[in-house]
C-alpha positions in Angstrom: -0.1 0.0 -0.1 1.4 3.4 -1.0 1.6 6.5 1.1 -1.3 8.0 -0.6 -3.5 4.9 -0.2 -2.7 4.8 3.4 -3.7 8.3 4.0 -6.9 7.9 1.9 -7.8 4.8 4.0 -7.2 6.8 7.1 -9.3 9.9 6.1 -12.2 7.4 5.0 -12.0 5.6 8.3 -12.0 8.9 10.3 -15.1 10.1 8.3 -16.9 7.0 9.0 -16.2 7.1 12.7 -17.0 10.7 13.1 -20.2 10.3 11.2 -21.2 7.3 13.4 -20.3 9.3 16.5 -22.1 12.4 15.3 -25.2 10.3 14.5 -25.2 8.5 17.9 -24.7 11.8 19.8 -27.5 13.3 17.8 -30.1 10.7 18.9 -28.7 9.7 22.2 -31.5 10.6 24.8 -28.9 11.4 27.5 -27.3 14.0 25.4 -30.5 16.1 24.9 -28.9 19.2 26.3 -26.4 19.4 23.6 -28.6 18.4 20.7 -29.1 22.1 19.6 -25.4 22.6 19.4 -24.8 19.4 17.5 -27.0 20.8 14.7 -26.3 24.5 15.0 -22.6 24.3 14.8 -22.2 22.4 11.5 -25.1 24.5 9.9 -23.2 27.6 10.9 -19.9 26.3 9.5 -21.6 25.4 6.2 -23.5 28.8 6.1 -20.2 30.7 6.7 -18.4 28.7 4.0 -21.2 29.5 1.5 -21.2 33.2 2.3 -17.3 33.1 2.2 -17.5 31.6 -1.3 -19.9 34.2 -2.4 -17.8 37.1 -0.9 -14.7 35.7 -2.8 -16.6 35.5 -6.2 -17.8 39.1 -5.6 -14.5 40.4 -4.6 -13.0 38.7 -7.7 -15.6 40.2 -10.0 -15.2 43.7 -8.4 -11.4 43.7 -8.7 -11.0 42.2 -12.1 -10.6 44.5 -15.0 -13.1 44.1 -17.8 -12.1 42.2 -21.0 -11.1 44.1 -24.1 -13.8 44.1 -26.7 -13.7 41.4 -29.2 -13.1 43.5 -32.3 -9.9 44.9 -30.8 -8.3 41.5 -30.0 -9.0 39.9 -33.5 -6.0 40.4 -36.1 -6.9 42.0 -39.3 -7.2 39.6 -42.3 -5.5 40.4 -45.4 -7.9 40.6 -48.2 -6.6 39.3 -51.7 
């Protein structure tokens, strides 16, 4: 097994373990006090990530100079 395959297997295993732990914690009756936070924190992170991507797109559009018109960039063709 190569190093990349070992890292991939580790990442996959960690994701499955975290998903199982999250699901158990979300539905375990004894953890009802933190259930709101188990939902709110991932939703907040995802929402901020989407807003961050939108801000990055807006910043890129606002700071990029407009392209030159097409007629200026085409070379003139020689007529026979």
